[in-house]
Structures are given as C-alpha cells and as structure tokens.
ROVEX-631209 format. One record per atom (N, C-alpha, C): x, y, z; atom name; residue in one letter. Coordinates in nm, 2 decimals. Atoms other than C-alpha are relative to their C-alpha. Example, Ala and Ser with C-alpha at 12.3 -4.5 7.8 and 13.67 -1.06 7.14 Angstrom:
<rs>
R      u      v      w sese drenlum
R   0.09  -0.12   0.00    N       A
R   1.23  -0.45   0.78   CA       A
R   0.09   0.12   0.00    C       A
R  -0.09  -0.11   0.00    N       S
R   1.37  -0.11   0.71   CA       S
R  -0.08   0.11   0.08    C       S
</rs>
This chain:
<rs>
R      u      v      w sese drenlum
R   0.12  -0.02  -0.08    N       M
R   6.61   4.84   5.92   CA       M
R  -0.12  -0.05  -0.07    C       M
R   0.12   0.05   0.05    N       I
R   6.29   4.66   5.87   CA       I
R  -0.12   0.08   0.07    C       I
R   0.11  -0.08  -0.05    N       Y
R   5.97   4.87   5.91   CA       Y
R  -0.13  -0.08  -0.03    C       Y
R   0.13   0.07   0.01    N       L
R   5.64   4.70   5.98   CA       L
R  -0.12   0.10   0.04    C       L
R   0.12  -0.07  -0.03    N       T
R   5.29   4.85   5.98   CA       T
R  -0.12  -0.09   0.02    C       T
R   0.13   0.06  -0.02    N       G
R   4.96   4.74   6.11   CA       G
R  -0.10   0.11   0.00    C       G
R   0.10  -0.10   0.00    N       F
R   4.63   4.91   6.14   CA       F
R  -0.08   0.01   0.13    C       F
R   0.09  -0.02  -0.12    N       E
R   4.40   5.05   6.41   CA       E
R  -0.13  -0.08  -0.02    C       E
R   0.13   0.06   0.01    N       A
R   4.06   4.91   6.48   CA       A
R  -0.09   0.06  -0.11    C       A
R   0.10  -0.05   0.10    N       F
R   3.79   4.94   6.21   CA       F
R  -0.11  -0.11  -0.01    C       F
R   0.11   0.09   0.02    N       A
R   3.46   4.79   6.12   CA       A
R  -0.03  -0.09   0.12    C       A
R   0.03   0.09  -0.11    N       H
R   3.39   4.48   6.33   CA       H
R   0.12  -0.05   0.08    C       H
R  -0.12   0.03  -0.08    N       F
R   3.75   4.45   6.45   CA       F
R   0.02   0.10   0.11    C       F
R  -0.02  -0.09  -0.11    N       E
R   3.75   4.60   6.79   CA       E
R   0.15   0.03   0.03    C       E
R  -0.14  -0.02   0.00    N       E
R   4.12   4.54   6.80   CA       E
R   0.05  -0.07  -0.13    C       E
R  -0.05   0.05   0.13    N       N
R   4.29   4.50   6.46   CA       N
R   0.11  -0.10   0.03    C       N
R  -0.10   0.10  -0.03    N       P
R   4.49   4.17   6.47   CA       P
R   0.14   0.05  -0.05    C       P
R  -0.14  -0.04   0.05    N       T
R   4.77   4.34   6.27   CA       T
R   0.07   0.10   0.09    C       T
R  -0.06  -0.09  -0.10    N       K
R   4.82   4.60   6.54   CA       K
R   0.07  -0.09   0.11    C       K
R  -0.06   0.09  -0.10    N       K
R   4.88   4.31   6.79   CA       K
R   0.12  -0.07  -0.06    C       K
R  -0.11   0.08   0.07    N       L
R   5.10   4.12   6.54   CA       L
R   0.13   0.09  -0.01    C       L
R  -0.12  -0.08   0.02    N       V
R   5.34   4.41   6.46   CA       V
R   0.06   0.06   0.13    C       V
R  -0.05  -0.06  -0.12    N       T
R   5.36   4.57   6.80   CA       T
R   0.06  -0.10   0.10    C       T
R  -0.06   0.10  -0.08    N       A
R   5.45   4.24   6.96   CA       A
R   0.15  -0.04  -0.04    C       A
R  -0.14   0.03   0.05    N       V
R   5.78   4.22   6.76   CA       V
R   0.10   0.08   0.09    C       V
R  -0.11  -0.06  -0.08    N       D
R   6.08   4.28   6.99   CA       D
R   0.13  -0.05  -0.06    C       D
R  -0.11   0.05   0.07    N       R
R   6.37   4.25   6.76   CA       R
R   0.09   0.12  -0.04    C       R
R  -0.09  -0.11   0.04    N       K
R   6.68   4.47   6.70   CA       K
R  -0.01   0.02  -0.16    C       K
R   0.00  -0.03   0.14    N       G
R   6.66   4.64   6.36   CA       G
R  -0.14   0.00  -0.06    C       G
R   0.14   0.01   0.05    N       V
R   6.28   4.62   6.34   CA       V
R  -0.08   0.11   0.08    C       V
R   0.09  -0.11  -0.06    N       Q
R   6.04   4.92   6.40   CA       Q
R  -0.14  -0.02  -0.05    C       Q
R   0.14   0.02   0.04    N       A
R   5.66   4.90   6.39   CA       A
R  -0.08   0.13   0.03    C       A
R   0.09  -0.11  -0.02    N       S
R   5.39   5.16   6.36   CA       S
R  -0.14  -0.05  -0.03    C       S
R   0.14   0.03   0.03    N       V
R   5.01   5.14   6.37   CA       V
R  -0.06   0.12  -0.06    C       V
R   0.05  -0.11   0.08    N       L
R   4.83   5.34   6.11   CA       L
R  -0.15   0.01   0.01    C       L
R   0.14  -0.01   0.00    N       P
R   4.48   5.48   6.09   CA       P
R  -0.06  -0.06  -0.12    C       P
R   0.07   0.06   0.12    N       V
R   4.23   5.31   5.86   CA       V
R  -0.08   0.11  -0.07    C       V
R   0.05  -0.11   0.08    N       E
R   4.18   5.62   5.65   CA       E
R   0.09   0.02  -0.12    C       E
R  -0.07  -0.01   0.12    N       Y
R   4.28   5.67   5.29   CA       Y
R   0.12   0.10   0.01    C       Y
R  -0.11  -0.10   0.00    N       E
R   4.48   5.99   5.32   CA       E
R   0.09   0.00   0.12    C       E
R  -0.08   0.00  -0.12    N       R
R   4.60   5.96   5.67   CA       R
R   0.09  -0.12   0.02    C       R
R  -0.08   0.11  -0.02    N       A
R   4.74   5.61   5.65   CA       A
R   0.14   0.02  -0.06    C       A
R  -0.13  -0.02   0.06    N       F
R   5.02   5.70   5.41   CA       F
R   0.07   0.12   0.06    C       F
R  -0.06  -0.12  -0.07    N       A
R   5.08   6.04   5.57   CA       A
R   0.06  -0.04   0.13    C       A
R  -0.05   0.05  -0.13    N       T
R   5.12   5.87   5.91   CA       T
R   0.13  -0.09  -0.02    C       T
R  -0.11   0.09   0.03    N       M
R   5.35   5.61   5.76   CA       M
R   0.13   0.08  -0.03    C       M
R  -0.12  -0.09   0.03    N       K
R   5.58   5.88   5.61   CA       K
R   0.06   0.07   0.12    C       K
R  -0.05  -0.07  -0.12    N       Q
R   5.60   6.05   5.95   CA       Q
R   0.07  -0.09   0.09    C       Q
R  -0.06   0.09  -0.10    N       T
R   5.69   5.74   6.14   CA       T
R   0.10  -0.10  -0.06    C       T
R  -0.09   0.09   0.06    N       K
R   5.90   5.55   5.89   CA       K
R   0.15   0.04   0.03    C       K
R  -0.14  -0.04  -0.02    N       P
R   6.27   5.53   5.98   CA       P
R   0.06   0.03  -0.14    C       P
R  -0.06  -0.06   0.12    N       G
R   6.49   5.71   5.72   CA       G
R   0.03  -0.11  -0.10    C       G
R  -0.05   0.10   0.10    N       L
R   6.66   5.42   5.55   CA       L
R  -0.05  -0.14   0.04    C       L
R   0.06   0.13  -0.03    N       S
R   6.43   5.12   5.58   CA       S
R   0.03  -0.09  -0.12    C       S
R  -0.04   0.09   0.11    N       K
R   6.57   4.84   5.37   CA       K
R  -0.13  -0.08  -0.05    C       K
R   0.12   0.08   0.03    N       T
R   6.24   4.65   5.39   CA       T
R  -0.12   0.07   0.07    C       T
R   0.13  -0.05  -0.06    N       I
R   5.88   4.78   5.45   CA       I
R  -0.10  -0.11  -0.02    C       I
R   0.11   0.10   0.01    N       I
R   5.61   4.53   5.52   CA       I
R  -0.13   0.05   0.07    C       I
R   0.13  -0.04  -0.05    N       H
R   5.25   4.64   5.56   CA       H
R  -0.09  -0.12   0.03    C       H
R   0.09   0.11  -0.03    N       F
R   5.00   4.41   5.73   CA       F
R  -0.14   0.05   0.01    C       F
R   0.14  -0.03  -0.01    N       G
R   4.62   4.42   5.69   CA       G
R  -0.08  -0.12   0.02    C       G
R   0.08   0.12  -0.03    N       V
R   4.35   4.19   5.81   CA       V
R  -0.11  -0.01  -0.11    C       V
R   0.11   0.03   0.10    N       S
R   4.10   4.03   5.56   CA       S
R  -0.08  -0.12   0.04    C       S
R   0.10   0.11  -0.03    N       D
R   3.79   3.83   5.63   CA       D
R   0.01  -0.11  -0.10    C       D
R   0.00   0.09   0.11    N       R
R   3.85   3.66   5.30   CA       R
R   0.14  -0.08  -0.01    C       R
R  -0.13   0.07   0.01    N       A
R   4.21   3.55   5.37   CA       A
R   0.00  -0.13   0.08    C       A
R   0.00   0.13  -0.07    N       P
R   4.22   3.18   5.45   CA       P
R   0.14  -0.03   0.06    C       P
R  -0.14   0.02  -0.04    N       R
R   4.60   3.21   5.51   CA       R
R   0.07   0.14  -0.03    C       R
R  -0.07  -0.12   0.04    N       W
R   4.87   3.48   5.47   CA       W
R  -0.01   0.01  -0.15    C       W
R   0.00  -0.03   0.15    N       Q
R   4.84   3.65   5.13   CA       Q
R   0.10   0.10  -0.02    C       Q
R  -0.10  -0.10   0.04    N       L
R   5.15   3.81   4.99   CA       L
R  -0.05   0.06  -0.12    C       L
R   0.06  -0.08   0.11    N       E
R   5.02   4.08   4.76   CA       E
R   0.11   0.03  -0.10    C       E
R  -0.10  -0.02   0.11    N       Y
R   5.21   4.08   4.43   CA       Y
R  -0.01   0.14  -0.07    C       Y
R   0.03  -0.13   0.07    N       Y
R   5.05   4.40   4.29   CA       Y
R  -0.08   0.09   0.09    C       Y
R   0.08  -0.11  -0.05    N       A
R   4.91   4.73   4.40   CA       A
R  -0.06   0.06  -0.12    C       A
R   0.07  -0.05   0.12    N       H
R   4.65   4.88   4.17   CA       H
R  -0.04   0.15   0.03    C       H
R   0.03  -0.14  -0.01    N       N
R   4.58   5.25   4.10   CA       N
R  -0.15   0.02   0.01    C       N
R   0.14  -0.01  -0.01    N       L
R   4.23   5.23   4.23   CA       L
R  -0.04   0.00   0.15    C       L
R   0.06   0.00  -0.13    N       R
R   4.04   5.32   4.55   CA       R
R  -0.15   0.01  -0.02    C       R
R   0.15   0.01   0.01    N       H
R   3.68   5.23   4.61   CA       H
R  -0.05  -0.06   0.12    C       H
R   0.06   0.06  -0.12    N       C
R   3.47   5.18   4.92   CA       C
R  -0.14   0.05   0.00    C       C
R   0.14  -0.04   0.00    N       P
R   3.10   5.19   4.85   CA       P
R  -0.07   0.02   0.14    C       P
R   0.06  -0.01  -0.13    N       T
R   3.02   5.14   5.22   CA       T
R   0.03   0.13   0.06    C       T
R  -0.03  -0.14  -0.05    N       E
R   3.18   5.48   5.29   CA       E
R  -0.05   0.10  -0.10    C       E
R   0.05  -0.10   0.10    N       G
R   3.00   5.64   4.99   CA       G
R   0.10   0.05  -0.10    C       G
R  -0.11  -0.04   0.10    N       R
R   3.32   5.66   4.78   CA       R
R  -0.03  -0.06  -0.13    C       R
R   0.00   0.06   0.14    N       V
R   3.30   5.62   4.41   CA       V
R   0.14  -0.04  -0.04    C       V
R  -0.13   0.05   0.05    N       A
R   3.58   5.44   4.23   CA       A
R   0.08   0.12  -0.06    C       A
R  -0.09  -0.10   0.05    N       E
R   3.87   5.67   4.16   CA       E
R   0.14  -0.04   0.00    C       E
R  -0.14   0.03   0.01    N       R
R   4.23   5.66   4.07   CA       R
R   0.07   0.06   0.12    C       R
R  -0.08  -0.05  -0.12    N       I
R   4.48   5.70   4.36   CA       I
R   0.09   0.12  -0.05    C       I
R  -0.08  -0.10   0.06    N       R
R   4.72   5.90   4.14   CA       R
R  -0.04   0.01  -0.15    C       R
R   0.06  -0.01   0.14    N       E
R   4.57   6.04   3.81   CA       E
R   0.11  -0.03  -0.10    C       E
R  -0.11   0.02   0.10    N       E
R   4.91   6.02   3.63   CA       E
R   0.08  -0.13   0.03    C       E
R  -0.08   0.12  -0.04    N       G
R   5.03   5.70   3.80   CA       G
R  -0.03  -0.12  -0.08    C       G
R   0.02   0.12   0.08    N       P
R   5.07   5.36   3.65   CA       P
R  -0.12  -0.08   0.06    C       P
R   0.12   0.07  -0.04    N       E
R   4.77   5.13   3.66   CA       E
R   0.03  -0.11   0.11    C       E
R  -0.04   0.11  -0.09    N       V
R   4.96   4.85   3.85   CA       V
R   0.15   0.02   0.03    C       V
R  -0.14   0.00  -0.04    N       I
R   5.28   4.84   4.04   CA       I
R   0.03  -0.13   0.07    C       I
R  -0.05   0.13  -0.06    N       K
R   5.46   4.51   4.12   CA       K
R   0.08   0.02   0.12    C       K
R  -0.08   0.00  -0.12    N       T
R   5.61   4.45   4.46   CA       T
R   0.15   0.01  -0.03    C       T
R  -0.14  -0.01   0.02    N       S
R   5.97   4.54   4.49   CA       S
R   0.08  -0.11   0.09    C       S
R  -0.06   0.11  -0.09    N       A
R   6.03   4.24   4.73   CA       A
R   0.01  -0.13  -0.08    C       A
R  -0.01   0.13   0.06    N       P
R   6.14   3.90   4.63   CA       P
R  -0.11  -0.10   0.05    C       P
R   0.12   0.06  -0.06    N       V
R   5.79   3.77   4.70   CA       V
R   0.00  -0.15  -0.02    C       V
R   0.01   0.14   0.03    N       V
R   5.82   3.43   4.53   CA       V
R   0.10  -0.08   0.09    C       V
R  -0.09   0.06  -0.09    N       D
R   6.13   3.34   4.73   CA       D
R  -0.05   0.00   0.14    C       D
R   0.06   0.00  -0.14    N       W
R   5.97   3.45   5.06   CA       W
R  -0.12  -0.09   0.01    C       W
R   0.12   0.09  -0.01    N       L
R   5.65   3.26   4.98   CA       L
R   0.05  -0.14   0.01    C       L
R  -0.05   0.14   0.00    N       N
R   5.84   2.94   4.91   CA       N
R   0.07  -0.03   0.13    C       N
R  -0.07   0.02  -0.12    N       R
R   6.06   2.98   5.22   CA       R
R  -0.10  -0.01   0.12    C       R
R   0.11   0.01  -0.10    N       L
R   5.75   3.05   5.44   CA       L
R  -0.07  -0.13   0.00    C       L
R   0.08   0.12   0.01    N       N
R   5.57   2.75   5.31   CA       N
R   0.09  -0.13   0.03    C       N
R  -0.09   0.11  -0.04    N       E
R   5.88   2.52   5.36   CA       E
R  -0.01  -0.02   0.15    C       E
R   0.00   0.01  -0.15    N       K
R   5.87   2.60   5.73   CA       K
R  -0.14  -0.03   0.05    C       K
R   0.14   0.01  -0.04    N       D
R   5.49   2.61   5.76   CA       D
R  -0.09  -0.03  -0.12    C       D
R   0.07   0.03   0.12    N       P
R   5.33   2.42   5.47   CA       P
R  -0.14   0.05  -0.01    C       P
R   0.14  -0.05   0.03    N       G
R   5.02   2.58   5.32   CA       G
R  -0.04   0.12   0.08    C       G
R   0.03  -0.11  -0.09    N       S
R   5.04   2.88   5.55   CA       S
R  -0.01   0.13  -0.08    C       S
R  -0.02  -0.13   0.07    N       T
R   5.10   3.14   5.28   CA       T
R  -0.03  -0.02  -0.15    C       T
R   0.03   0.01   0.14    N       E
R   4.98   3.21   4.93   CA       E
R   0.02   0.14  -0.07    C       E
R  -0.02  -0.13   0.08    N       L
R   5.03   3.47   4.65   CA       L
R  -0.13   0.05  -0.04    C       L
R   0.12  -0.07   0.04    N       S
R   4.76   3.72   4.58   CA       S
R   0.04   0.11  -0.10    C       S
R  -0.03  -0.10   0.10    N       T
R   4.74   3.95   4.28   CA       T
R  -0.09   0.13   0.02    C       T
R   0.08  -0.12  -0.02    N       S
R   4.50   4.21   4.43   CA       S
R  -0.01   0.03   0.15    C       S
R   0.01  -0.05  -0.14    N       A
R   4.52   4.40   4.76   CA       A
R  -0.14   0.06   0.03    C       A
R   0.13  -0.06  -0.02    N       G
R   4.16   4.51   4.71   CA       G
R   0.00   0.14  -0.05    C       G
R   0.01  -0.14   0.04    N       T
R   4.05   4.87   4.67   CA       T
R  -0.02   0.09   0.12    C       T
R   0.02  -0.08  -0.12    N       Y
R   4.03   4.98   5.03   CA       Y
R   0.14   0.06   0.04    C       Y
R  -0.12  -0.07  -0.05    N       V
R   4.30   5.15   5.25   CA       V
R   0.13  -0.09  -0.02    C       V
R  -0.12   0.09   0.01    N       C
R   4.53   4.84   5.23   CA       C
R   0.07   0.03  -0.14    C       C
R  -0.06  -0.02   0.13    N       N
R   4.58   4.88   4.85   CA       N
R   0.05   0.14  -0.02    C       N
R  -0.03  -0.14   0.01    N       D
R   4.59   5.26   4.88   CA       D
R   0.14   0.02   0.06    C       D
R  -0.13  -0.01  -0.07    N       L
R   4.88   5.24   5.13   CA       L
R   0.11  -0.07  -0.08    C       L
R  -0.10   0.08   0.07    N       Y
R   5.06   4.97   4.93   CA       Y
R   0.04   0.07  -0.13    C       Y
R  -0.03  -0.07   0.12    N       Y
R   5.03   5.16   4.60   CA       Y
R   0.09   0.13   0.02    C       Y
R  -0.08  -0.12  -0.02    N       L
R   5.16   5.49   4.74   CA       L
R   0.14  -0.03   0.06    C       L
R  -0.13   0.04  -0.05    N       S
R   5.44   5.31   4.93   CA       S
R   0.09  -0.04  -0.12    C       S
R  -0.07   0.04   0.11    N       L
R   5.55   5.14   4.61   CA       L
R   0.04   0.11  -0.09    C       L
R  -0.02  -0.12   0.09    N       L
R   5.52   5.46   4.41   CA       L
R   0.12   0.08   0.05    C       L
R  -0.10  -0.09  -0.06    N       Q
R   5.74   5.66   4.65   CA       Q
R   0.13  -0.07   0.04    C       Q
R  -0.12   0.06  -0.07    N       Y
R   5.98   5.41   4.81   CA       Y
R   0.06  -0.13  -0.07    C       Y
R  -0.05   0.13   0.05    N       S
R   6.03   5.10   4.58   CA       S
R   0.14   0.01  -0.06    C       S
R  -0.14  -0.01   0.05    N       S
R   6.36   5.24   4.44   CA       S
R   0.10  -0.02   0.11    C       S
R  -0.09   0.01  -0.11    N       E
R   6.51   5.23   4.79   CA       E
R  -0.03  -0.11   0.10    C       E
R   0.04   0.10  -0.10    N       S
R   6.32   4.96   4.98   CA       S
R  -0.07  -0.11  -0.07    C       S
R   0.09   0.11   0.04    N       E
R   6.17   4.62   4.93   CA       E
R  -0.13   0.02   0.08    C       E
R   0.13  -0.03  -0.06    N       I
R   5.80   4.67   4.99   CA       I
R  -0.09  -0.12  -0.03    C       I
R   0.09   0.10   0.02    N       L
R   5.54   4.41   5.05   CA       L
R  -0.12   0.02   0.09    C       L
R   0.12   0.00  -0.08    N       F
R   5.18   4.40   5.17   CA       F
R  -0.05  -0.14   0.02    C       F
R   0.05   0.14  -0.03    N       I
R   5.05   4.09   5.35   CA       I
R  -0.14   0.01   0.07    C       I
R   0.13   0.02  -0.06    N       H
R   4.69   4.02   5.42   CA       H
R   0.00  -0.12   0.09    C       H
R   0.00   0.11  -0.10    N       V
R   4.64   3.80   5.73   CA       V
R  -0.15  -0.03   0.04    C       V
R   0.14   0.03  -0.05    N       P
R   4.33   3.62   5.85   CA       P
R  -0.01   0.05   0.15    C       P
R   0.03  -0.03  -0.14    N       D
R   4.17   3.72   6.18   CA       D
R   0.06  -0.11   0.09    C       D
R  -0.04   0.10  -0.09    N       F
R   4.31   3.54   6.48   CA       F
R  -0.12  -0.09   0.04    C       F
R   0.10   0.10  -0.04    N       G
R   4.11   3.23   6.54   CA       G
R   0.04  -0.08   0.11    C       G
R  -0.04   0.09  -0.10    N       T
R   4.11   2.97   6.80   CA       T
R   0.06  -0.12  -0.05    C       T
R  -0.06   0.12   0.05    N       D
R   4.22   2.70   6.57   CA       D
R   0.15   0.03  -0.02    C       D
R  -0.14  -0.02   0.00    N       E
R   4.59   2.64   6.54   CA       E
R   0.06   0.07  -0.13    C       E
R  -0.05  -0.07   0.12    N       N
R   4.62   2.78   6.18   CA       N
R  -0.01   0.15   0.00    C       N
R   0.02  -0.15   0.01    N       H
R   4.50   3.13   6.26   CA       H
R   0.03   0.07   0.13    C       H
R  -0.02  -0.06  -0.12    N       N
R   4.59   3.19   6.62   CA       N
R   0.12   0.10   0.00    C       N
R  -0.11  -0.10  -0.01    N       F
R   4.82   3.48   6.73   CA       F
R   0.14  -0.06   0.01    C       F
R  -0.13   0.06  -0.02    N       E
R   5.10   3.25   6.84   CA       E
R   0.06  -0.05  -0.14    C       E
R  -0.05   0.05   0.13    N       R
R   5.13   3.08   6.50   CA       R
R   0.03   0.11  -0.10    C       R
R  -0.03  -0.11   0.09    N       Q
R   5.11   3.40   6.30   CA       Q
R   0.12   0.08   0.05    C       Q
R  -0.12  -0.06  -0.05    N       S
R   5.37   3.55   6.53   CA       S
R   0.13  -0.08  -0.03    C       S
R  -0.11   0.08   0.05    N       R
R   5.60   3.26   6.46   CA       R
R   0.03   0.01  -0.15    C       R
R  -0.02  -0.02   0.15    N       R
R   5.54   3.30   6.09   CA       R
R   0.07   0.14  -0.03    C       R
R  -0.06  -0.13   0.01    N       L
R   5.63   3.67   6.12   CA       L
R   0.15   0.00   0.04    C       L
R  -0.14   0.02  -0.04    N       A
R   5.95   3.58   6.31   CA       A
R   0.08  -0.07  -0.10    C       A
R  -0.07   0.07   0.10    N       H
R   6.04   3.34   6.04   CA       H
R   0.03   0.09  -0.12    C       H
R  -0.01  -0.10   0.11    N       L
R   5.98   3.61   5.77   CA       L
R   0.11   0.10   0.03    C       L
R  -0.10  -0.09  -0.04    N       L
R   6.20   3.85   5.96   CA       L
R   0.14  -0.06  -0.01    C       L
R  -0.12   0.07   0.01    N       Q
R   6.47   3.59   5.98   CA       Q
R   0.04  -0.02  -0.15    C       Q
R  -0.02   0.02   0.14    N       I
R   6.44   3.52   5.60   CA       I
R   0.06   0.13  -0.05    C       I
R  -0.05  -0.14   0.04    N       I
R   6.49   3.90   5.54   CA       I
R   0.14   0.03   0.05    C       I
R  -0.13  -0.03  -0.06    N       S
R   6.78   3.93   5.78   CA       S
R   0.11  -0.08  -0.05    C       S
R  -0.10   0.09   0.05    N       D
R   6.96   3.63   5.63   CA       D
R   0.06   0.04  -0.14    C       D
R  -0.04  -0.03   0.14    N       K
R   6.99   3.80   5.29   CA       K
R   0.14   0.07   0.00    C       K
</rs>
C-alpha cells in the first residue's frame, strides 16, 4: 500500500495544489488523504487516516520557492513560523536533530529525471513549517516499517513545466517506480 498526503488550502493558495495532485490518483494500492495545515493536527490526522501497513508514505507540500519537484532528504527537529507568532522550538525535546529519509531517494530522483530531465532535485531542508513538522514526526514514528519521503512541488502554472497534467504524469511515474520494486 502506498499512502499519499497533500494539504488543505492555506495562505494565498485558495486550493492547495497538493490536494488536487493526490486526490486525482486513481490507482489500486494507493490511498490519499488531505491534511490540515496546522502543526499538531496534520500528524494526528495522518495517523487516523493512514492505512495500517503502508509500505510507502509520500507527503506532498507546495512551495513558492520550488522551481521543480524537491525530494526532501532530511527532516529537522525544528518548528518555526514567525508569521503565526511562533518562536523557534524543537518538535521533540529528546528527538534527534535530523532524520534522513527512509526512502531510496537518490534512485527515485535519478529515475524521475531520466523520464523527465530536470524535473526533480534533491533538497536537504523541508523548512520549519508544517511540512517539516509532519515529515519529522512521520520519520520518527514510521521509518522502521515504511519508506517515507516528503516532496515539495511548485504551484501549478500555465507553462508546461508546472502545470497539473505534467505533475500528475510525474506522480504516476513515481508510483510506477515504487511499484516495480
């Protein structure tokens, strides 16, 4: 079972592109959920909706700074959102500073770029907002039983590199890569 998550609307995204991306998947063995953009509720909602034995968990989040898909290599034990009045704090006081993805990210990166050159890059920081928070907590709790990855995607644009159709094809290719293992 492959479990995908996207997020609800937030900030200037009246409809979060990741919601549209993950809910459009209609493939046997894939389940998707849309999570709230709130620190504590995102992970709690994921735990309630995640299928029991998910071999792979892929979280999607949108980023204005993502020029292409960004496969996040690490999650950091840090949450910080000054626009919400939050001071920097650790996600888990006793947790490790950094957790590396449990997915074969370099292989997936190379295979995605073979099919769609320049479409995907590696990133070493998922930020300090809800995306990183969800990723860190997921890796902390589920990495011994599941391959977990967070992917930041660009907003859907009208150009061919960022539109919904191209990103949907990229996701279909990633799901095929995972299923072929």
